[in-house]
N, C-alpha and C positions, 0 to 999 in steps of 0.2 A: 575515384572509383575506376577500376580497370576491368577489361574483359579478356579472357583467355580461352582458347579452344582446347577441348579435350583431345588427347591423342587418339586417332582413329575414329573420331566422332565429329560430325559437322556441326553439332549444336554448340552454341556459345554459352560459356559459363561465366557468371559474374562473380568476381572476387571483390570483397569490400571489407572495410575496417570500421569498427565502431566500439564504443564502450557501453557497458550495460551492467545491470544488477541481476544476479542469478535469483530467480523466484522459486524454481522447483527443479528437481532432477528425477528421472525415471530410469530404471535399468533397461538395457537393450542388449539382448544376446548375452554372451559370456563375459565380455570385457568392455562394452560400450555403454554410454548413457545418452539419454535425450535431455537436453538442457533447455529450460524455458527462461528467457531473460526479457527484461524491459530495457531496450537500448535507447541511447540518446537521440539518434536520428532516424532509426528504422522501426520504432515502436516495439511491440512484443514480437519476439522471434523464438522459434523452436529450432534447435540445431542438434545434430549428432556429434558427440565428442568421442572419437574412436580410441579405444585402448585405455581409457581413463580409470577403469576399475582394476587394472593390473597393479600388483603390489609396488612395482618400481616406477610407476607413472607419477611424475611431478606435475604433469599437466592437470590431473584430476583434482589435486588439492586446491587448485585455483578456481575450480568450477563447482563450488559448494554454495548453497543458499546463504544469503546475506553478504556475498562477496561482490565488490565492484571491480570489474575486469575490463581490460582492453583486449579486443578480440579481432582476429582475422578470420573471415568466413567465406565459403563458396555458397552462392545462392542456389538452392535446389528447388525442385517442383513443389515438394511438400515440406521437407525438412532441409535446412541448411547444414553445411558441414563446417565445424569449427576446426581450424588448422593450427591456430596459435592462440595463446591466452597468457596475459601478464596481469597479475593482481595489482590493482590501484589502491584499494582499501579493503581490508578484511574485517568488516564490522562484526562478523560472527565471533571474533575473539573476545569481544566484550558483551556478547549476548548469550551464547549457547550454554555457558556454565551457570547461568542464573535462571531459575524456572520462570519467574515473573517476566523477565526481559525476553526470554526465549518464546514464551507463548504469545506475548504481545507482538513480538517481531513476526512470528508465524502468521498471525492475523493480518498484519500489515502487508506481508507478501501476498497472501491470499486475496486481500482486498484489491491490491494493485492488479493482479491477474484478472479479477472479475470485471474491473472497470476499464480495461484496455482491450483493443482489438489487434489481431495479428497483422503486422506490417503497417499499422496506422500510427504515424508519429504522435507521441504524447509527451512533449517536452515538459509541460507543467507537472504532470504526474511523475515523470522521471526525477525532476528536481525535488519534488515533494518527498519522494521515497528516499532519496539520498539524505535530505535533511532529517527525516524521521529516524533513519537508521543511525545517523550520527548522534542524535539526541538520545536514542535508546542505548547505544553502546557506551556513551560517556557516563551514564548513570547519574547525571546531574538532577534528573527529575524522576518522580514516581513513574514506573513504566505504564501504569494504567492511565495516567494523565497523558503521557506521550501517545499512547494508542488512541485515546479518545480525540486528542487534537488531530492526529493523522486522519482518523476516520471522518471527522467533520470537514477537514480541508479537502480530502479526497472527494467527498460528496459535492462540495462547493465547486471544485475544479470540473466535475462532471456535469454541472448545471443544476445540482440539487441543494444549493446552500439554504439552510433553514433561516427563517426570519426570527430574530431574537430581540431586536430593539423596537420593533413595531408590529402591529397586527398583520399577519400574513394575508388577510383578506381585504381589509379596508385601509391599511396603512397608518392607523392611529398610533402615535408614539406611545411606547410602553415605559417601564416594563409591565407586562400583563401576567396574570396568575393562571392562565390556561395554556396548555400545549397540546396541539392536535397534529399528529404526523401527516394525516391525509390532507390537511389544509396547508401544510408547509411550515409549521413552527408555532410560535406563540400567537395567541389570538385574544382579542378583547372580549368583554362580557357579552356584547351585542352580537358578535360574529361566531362565538364558539359553537361548534357542532356538538351533537350528542356524543358522549363517550370521550370528550376531551379530558385530559389528565390535569390535575392541579400541579403547579410547579412554583417553588419558592423563588423569591427575587434573588437570593444568593446563588441559587442553582443556575438561573438565567445568566447571572453575572459570570459564573464560572464557564458556562458554555461559550459566552461571548469572548472571554479571555483566551480559551483554548483555540477558538476560531481565529482570533486576531493575533495570537502569539504573545500575549501578555503573561509571561511566566511568573513574574513576581506575584501577581494576583492569584494565578492558578496554584502555585506552590503553597500559598497561605490559606487555601480553602480547607473547610472542615470535612470530616468523613461523611457526614450526611449529604452535603452538597455533591460530593464526588459520587456517592451511590446514586443519587437522583440523576446526575448528569450522565452517568454511564447508562442508566435505564433509558433515558431520553434518546441518547445517541444510538443505542442498540435497536430501539423501536423504530427510529427514523430510518436507520440503515436497512432494517428488514423490510420496511414498507417499500422503499425504492428499489431494492435488489430483488424483492419478492421472496426471498429466503435469506436466512442468516448465514454468517460465515461458519464453516465447520470448526475453526480454531477458537471461536469466541467462548464456548462453554469451558474451555480448558484454561482460560486466562485467569491468573491469580490476581485478585484484587485485595488491596490493603486499606 
């Protein structure tokens, strides 16, 4: 990391380089954009990319959502300034032309932004997002399964991992047939609070497979288990985030 002084200005300006995934873009003025990224070392960063909306700008094509980029930036008081960008992986090429993958990917980006803090390093979330986008763009698995796996793991990384193999309250080994989002996951007959939802053993198995990365089991799951697992993930996410993701109602489920 290097520091350089602005011409005619006694303030010091920090120039740094990092790689990150573009989460969101916003128009600024006639030709600029504000880019929100999750970076490897600097956490969530908001930066101005000047001139990227001009027709001849090659810079702008590298700063689209789902793109993993290598960046050079000046650190500002509120917004940084992106001066260089080189694409590392354009995951959007395998995502944006398919509605199911696109809506699932949009929910993943939104979830990432919700669970990270500005300029707070979040290496585990960064690596999780990279892995999720790779899985989504490769089309090896159903996009709904990829999304549910990402949401479960993102919650776990943030300290909200659901209990699936034992009672969330007393620790009794399961599987248990009750699921209570407020209690932290599956619960036994003795500990279940009022309003607990019933959940099949196959669904608990699917949730555990998604959380643990057992894709052979997840890919072999039936439609009913997938629907129930999605409902449990959505309810659990909404409880801990206190509101759902805007993109979730748009996600195509098969």
